[in-house]
C-alpha positions in Angstrom: 246.0 77.7 182.0 244.6 81.0 183.3 241.4 80.9 185.4 238.7 83.1 183.8 235.8 82.3 186.1 235.9 81.0 189.7 232.6 80.2 191.5 232.8 79.2 195.2 229.9 78.0 197.4 227.4 80.0 195.4 223.9 80.2 196.9 220.7 81.9 195.7 217.4 81.8 197.6 214.1 83.1 196.5 212.2 83.2 199.8 212.1 79.6 201.0 213.1 78.3 197.6 216.8 77.4 197.3 217.7 77.8 193.6 221.4 77.3 194.2 222.7 75.3 197.1 226.4 76.2 197.3 227.8 75.3 193.8 231.5 75.6 193.0 233.4 75.4 189.7 236.1 77.0 187.7 236.6 77.8 184.0 239.9 78.2 182.2 240.9 80.5 179.4 239.4 79.5 176.0 237.4 76.7 177.4 233.8 75.9 176.5 232.2 74.9 179.8 228.6 73.9 180.1 226.1 73.6 182.9 223.7 70.8 181.9 220.5 69.6 183.6 216.7 69.7 183.4 214.6 72.8 183.5 214.6 74.4 186.9 217.9 72.9 187.9 219.5 76.3 188.6 221.4 76.8 185.4 219.9 80.1 184.4 220.1 81.5 187.9 223.8 80.8 188.0 224.4 82.4 184.7 222.4 85.5 185.6 224.5 85.9 188.8 227.7 85.6 186.9 226.5 88.1 184.4 225.9 90.6 187.3 222.2 90.7 186.8 221.3 88.9 190.1 222.9 89.2 193.5 223.9 86.0 195.2 222.5 85.1 198.7 226.0 84.0 199.6 229.2 82.7 198.0 231.9 84.2 195.8 232.3 84.8 192.1 235.5 86.1 190.4 235.7 86.9 186.7 239.2 87.5 185.4 240.3 88.2 189.0 237.5 90.8 189.7 235.2 90.0 192.6 231.5 90.2 191.7 230.5 92.0 194.8 233.2 94.7 194.6 233.9 95.1 190.9 230.7 94.3 189.0 231.3 97.2 186.5 234.7 95.9 185.7 233.2 92.5 185.0 230.5 93.9 182.7 233.2 95.5 180.6 234.7 92.1 179.9 231.8 89.8 179.4 228.7 89.4 177.2 225.5 87.7 178.1 222.8 86.1 175.8 219.7 85.1 177.7 217.5 82.3 176.6 214.5 84.6 176.0 216.5 87.4 174.4 214.9 89.3 171.5 215.8 92.0 169.0 213.9 95.1 168.0 211.5 93.9 165.3 211.2 97.3 163.6 215.0 97.7 163.1 216.9 96.0 160.4 219.6 93.5 161.5 222.4 96.0 160.7 220.6 98.8 162.6 220.2 96.5 165.6 223.9 95.6 165.6 224.9 99.2 165.3 222.6 100.3 168.1 223.9 97.6 170.4 227.5 98.4 169.5 227.0 101.9 170.9 226.7 100.4 174.4 230.3 99.0 174.1 232.1 101.8 172.2 231.9 105.6 171.7 234.3 106.1 168.8 232.6 105.8 165.4 235.4 103.6 163.9 235.2 101.2 166.8 231.4 100.9 166.5 231.8 100.1 162.8 234.4 97.5 163.6 232.0 95.8 165.9 229.2 96.0 163.4 231.4 94.6 160.6 232.4 91.7 162.9 228.8 91.2 163.9 227.7 91.0 160.3 230.3 88.4 159.6 229.2 86.3 162.5 225.5 86.5 161.7 226.2 85.6 158.1 222.7 86.7 157.0 223.8 88.2 153.6 221.4 90.8 152.2 218.7 89.8 154.8 220.8 91.8 157.3 219.2 94.9 155.8 215.6 93.6 156.3 213.6 94.2 159.4 214.1 91.8 162.2 210.4 91.2 162.3 210.7 89.3 159.0 213.4 86.9 160.3 212.9 83.3 161.2 213.7 82.2 164.7 217.1 80.8 163.6 218.0 84.1 161.9 217.1 86.0 165.0 219.2 83.7 167.2 222.2 84.1 164.9 221.8 87.9 165.0 221.7 87.8 168.8 224.7 85.5 169.0 226.5 88.0 166.7 225.6 90.8 169.1 227.0 88.8 172.0 230.3 87.9 170.2 231.1 91.0 168.0 232.9 92.8 170.8 235.2 89.8 171.4 234.3 89.4 175.1 236.8 87.6 177.3 233.9 85.6 178.7 230.7 84.9 176.7 227.7 83.7 178.8 225.2 81.9 176.7 221.9 80.6 178.1 220.4 77.8 175.9 221.9 79.2 172.7 220.2 76.8 170.4 216.8 76.6 172.2 214.0 75.9 169.8 216.2 75.8 166.7 216.2 73.1 164.0 219.1 70.8 163.4 220.7 73.0 160.7 220.5 76.2 162.6 221.7 74.4 165.8 224.8 73.2 163.9 225.5 76.7 162.6 225.3 78.2 166.1 227.5 75.5 167.5 230.1 76.1 164.8 230.1 79.8 165.6 230.6 79.2 169.3 233.4 76.7 168.7 235.2 79.1 166.3 235.2 82.0 168.8 236.5 79.8 171.5 239.4 79.0 169.3 240.0 82.8 168.8 240.3 83.4 172.5 236.8 83.8 173.9 236.0 81.7 177.0 232.4 80.3 176.9 230.1 79.4 179.7 226.8 78.0 178.5 223.8 76.3 179.8 221.6 73.7 178.1 219.1 70.9 178.8 220.2 69.3 175.5 222.9 67.0 176.9 223.7 65.3 173.6 224.4 68.6 171.9 226.6 69.8 174.7 228.6 66.5 174.6 229.8 67.5 171.1 230.4 71.2 171.9 231.9 71.5 175.3 235.4 70.9 176.7 234.1 70.3 180.2 230.6 70.0 181.7 229.0 70.2 185.1 225.9 68.2 185.8 223.4 70.3 187.9 220.1 69.3 189.4 218.0 70.9 192.1 220.6 73.6 192.7 223.4 71.1 193.3 226.4 70.2 191.0 226.4 66.4 191.0 229.6 65.9 189.1 231.9 67.5 186.5 234.6 66.7 184.0 235.2 66.2 180.3 232.4 64.3 178.4 234.8 61.4 177.9 235.8 61.3 181.6 232.1 61.3 182.7 231.1 58.6 180.3 233.9 56.4 181.4 233.2 57.0 185.1 229.5 56.1 184.8 229.9 53.4 182.1 227.6 55.4 179.8 227.4 55.9 176.1 226.3 59.5 176.3 225.7 62.4 178.8 222.0 61.7 179.1 222.8 58.3 180.5 225.6 59.9 182.7 223.0 62.3 184.2 220.4 59.6 184.8 223.0 57.5 186.6 224.4 60.4 188.6 220.9 61.3 189.9 220.2 57.8 191.1 
């Protein structure tokens, strides 16, 4: 398999606070790879560095063979990033928002409309796509934002807590969308503190706590290794 992301000895300090303490991992093409752990473990910091929004204190990141420090612009052309606290413009309709965001990724009108069409299919909001975003439920907004992140068919989609705050039905829909796009060729890196959800979604996971990766592998491998029934138990036993 082709390596899409390679992270080596990644560190990030905020003054005296060590948010990341030399983490390393790789993700292969079409994988769904998750960083799981409690709030404050370093998940979002790692994702923001890989998304080129933060500079690492030390260590190396390569995305599709491009070095983060030397070719950040090349990386941005090939990835998308959905932050946990992302929002959409409340006074725009959903379709206007998708079209506006598409202009950042394409200049040709036909390409923009192709992205918008794909985004509308992903969001699956029907006629509500033409209503103002300010009238949407949290689940509808999250689906719109995920559509924005995937409509350009990025080679690597970086998703931070993609189902945060959503009910069971909306969470299932979001998971289904992520899984479908991985099948179509998009590699996915996501973070979550919901370990049970990630167990059903991810091909491989890395357990992270206090800026350190404790272990990694497929959910099945980790459960067998720690003699656990689920990833929550795996994490608890890995921390001890």
